[in-house]
C-alpha positions as CSV (number, residue, x, y, z in Angstrom):
1,M,160.7,77.9,53.6
2,L,158.4,79.6,51.2
3,I,161.2,81.8,49.9
4,A,163.3,78.8,49.2
5,Q,160.4,77.0,47.4
6,H,159.9,80.2,45.3
7,D,163.5,80.3,44.5
8,K,163.6,76.6,43.4
9,T,160.3,77.2,41.3
10,R,162.0,80.3,39.6
11,A,165.0,78.3,38.9
12,Q,163.0,75.5,37.5
13,I,161.0,77.7,35.1
14,R,164.2,79.6,33.9
15,D,165.6,76.1,33.0
16,L,162.3,75.2,31.2
17,V,162.2,78.5,29.2
18,A,165.8,77.8,28.2
19,K,164.7,74.4,27.0
20,H,161.5,75.3,25.2
21,G,162.0,79.0,24.5
22,C,160.3,82.1,25.6
23,Q,157.7,82.4,22.9
24,R,154.0,82.0,23.5
25,N,154.0,78.6,21.8
26,A,156.3,77.2,24.6
27,L,153.5,77.8,27.2
28,I,152.0,74.3,27.1
29,P,155.2,72.4,27.0
30,I,156.5,74.4,29.9
31,L,153.3,73.8,31.9
32,Q,153.4,70.1,31.1
33,D,156.9,69.9,32.5
34,I,156.0,71.8,35.6
35,R,153.2,69.4,36.2
36,D,155.3,66.4,35.6
37,K,157.9,67.6,38.0
38,N,155.6,68.9,40.6
39,G,152.3,67.1,40.3
40,Q,150.5,70.5,39.9
41,I,151.0,73.9,38.7
42,S,150.9,76.4,41.7
43,D,149.8,80.0,41.4
44,F,153.3,81.2,41.9
45,A,154.5,79.0,39.1
46,M,151.7,80.4,36.7
47,Q,152.7,83.9,37.6
48,T,156.4,83.2,37.1
49,V,155.7,81.6,33.6
50,A,153.7,84.5,32.7
51,A,156.5,86.9,33.5
52,Q,159.1,84.7,31.8
53,L,157.0,84.6,28.5
54,G,155.7,88.1,28.7
55,I,152.0,87.3,28.8
56,E,149.3,88.0,31.4
57,P,148.9,85.6,34.4
58,S,145.3,85.3,33.6
59,E,146.1,83.8,30.2
60,V,148.3,81.1,31.9
61,Y,145.6,80.4,34.4
62,G,143.1,80.1,31.7
63,V,145.2,77.5,29.9
64,V,145.8,75.5,33.1
65,T,142.1,75.5,34.0
66,F,140.9,74.8,30.5
67,Y,143.0,71.7,29.7
68,S,142.1,68.7,31.8
69,F,145.6,67.2,31.7
70,L,146.9,70.2,33.5
71,S,145.9,71.1,37.0
72,E,146.6,73.8,39.7
73,K,145.5,71.1,42.3
74,P,147.9,68.3,43.5
75,R,147.2,65.0,41.7
76,G,148.1,61.5,42.7
77,R,151.2,59.6,41.5
78,F,148.9,57.7,39.3
79,V,146.2,59.8,37.5
80,I,143.4,57.5,36.2
81,R,141.2,59.0,33.5
82,L,138.0,57.3,32.2
83,C,136.5,58.4,28.9
84,R,133.0,59.7,29.3
85,T,132.0,59.9,25.6
86,I,128.6,58.4,24.5
87,S,130.5,55.5,22.8
88,C,132.3,54.5,26.0
89,D,128.9,55.1,27.9
90,M,127.2,52.5,25.5
91,A,130.1,50.1,26.1
92,G,129.6,50.0,29.9
93,K,131.5,52.9,31.3
94,E,129.1,53.4,34.3
95,E,130.0,49.9,35.7
96,V,133.8,50.5,35.2
97,A,133.4,53.9,37.0
98,R,131.6,52.4,39.9
99,Q,134.3,49.7,40.1
100,L,137.0,52.3,40.1
101,E,135.4,54.3,42.8
102,N,134.7,51.2,44.9
103,D,138.3,49.9,44.6
104,L,140.0,53.1,45.2
105,G,137.5,54.4,47.9
106,I,137.2,57.9,46.3
107,C,134.9,59.6,43.8
108,F,135.8,61.1,40.4
109,G,137.5,64.5,41.0
110,E,139.3,63.2,44.2
111,T,142.8,61.9,45.2
112,T,143.4,59.1,47.6
113,R,144.5,60.1,51.1
114,D,147.9,58.5,50.5
115,G,148.3,60.6,47.4
116,R,148.9,57.6,45.1
117,F,145.7,57.8,42.9
118,S,143.5,60.5,41.4
119,L,140.4,59.7,39.5
120,E,139.1,61.9,36.7
121,W,136.9,61.9,33.7
122,A,138.3,62.6,30.2
123,N,136.2,63.8,27.2
124,C,137.8,61.6,24.5
125,M,140.8,59.3,24.0
126,G,140.3,58.8,20.3
127,V,139.6,55.1,20.6
128,C,135.8,55.2,20.4
129,D,135.6,51.7,18.8
130,Q,137.5,50.2,21.8
131,G,135.5,51.6,24.8
132,P,135.4,51.9,27.7
133,A,138.7,53.5,27.5
134,L,141.0,54.2,30.5
135,L,144.2,56.1,30.7
136,V,146.6,55.7,33.7
137,N,149.1,58.4,33.3
138,E,150.3,57.8,29.9
139,R,149.3,54.2,29.5
140,L,146.0,53.5,27.6
141,Y,143.7,50.6,28.4
142,T,140.8,49.7,26.1
143,R,137.8,47.5,26.4
144,V,138.0,47.9,30.2
145,T,135.4,45.8,32.3
146,P,134.8,46.0,35.9
147,E,136.8,42.8,36.3
148,K,139.7,44.3,34.5
149,V,139.8,47.2,36.8
150,S,141.3,45.1,39.7
151,E,143.8,43.7,37.3
152,I,145.0,47.2,36.1
153,L,145.1,48.6,39.7
154,D,147.2,45.4,40.7
155,S,149.5,46.0,37.9
156,I,150.1,49.7,38.9
157,Q,150.7,48.7,42.5
158,C,152.9,45.8,41.7
159,P,154.6,46.4,38.3
160,A,156.2,43.2,36.7
């Protein structure tokens, strides 16, 4: 089983290298595609990417662990990120954070048991004048209130 999974990972990475190129500047786009397809970037995938790009595995690992949008741990289908900058803090971030934790039944840094939701902090979303800001996968929500949290979660679970 593990051998088949490794073969699949190798083939996937070969395809991504063909798509993005084998230069150092292709590292992040390749890692993003791996994350999007697999929900995480495994140790084996990091080693395989390093070999394909001719760089050290420790460099790939450093990139994966440095950027919060990449992860070596499995994440939920919906990754919910709440901005934790001072401007969002002043706009009521703590109340929104408590509501998210209560509604999802998890703390920041955790994933629900069913694998649907992961709750994470983000350092800045670039909308400091519209905080608190919340990002669900690629969708941005601004001026989020505790009351809006339920609406946002409902819209995710039952898309229109």
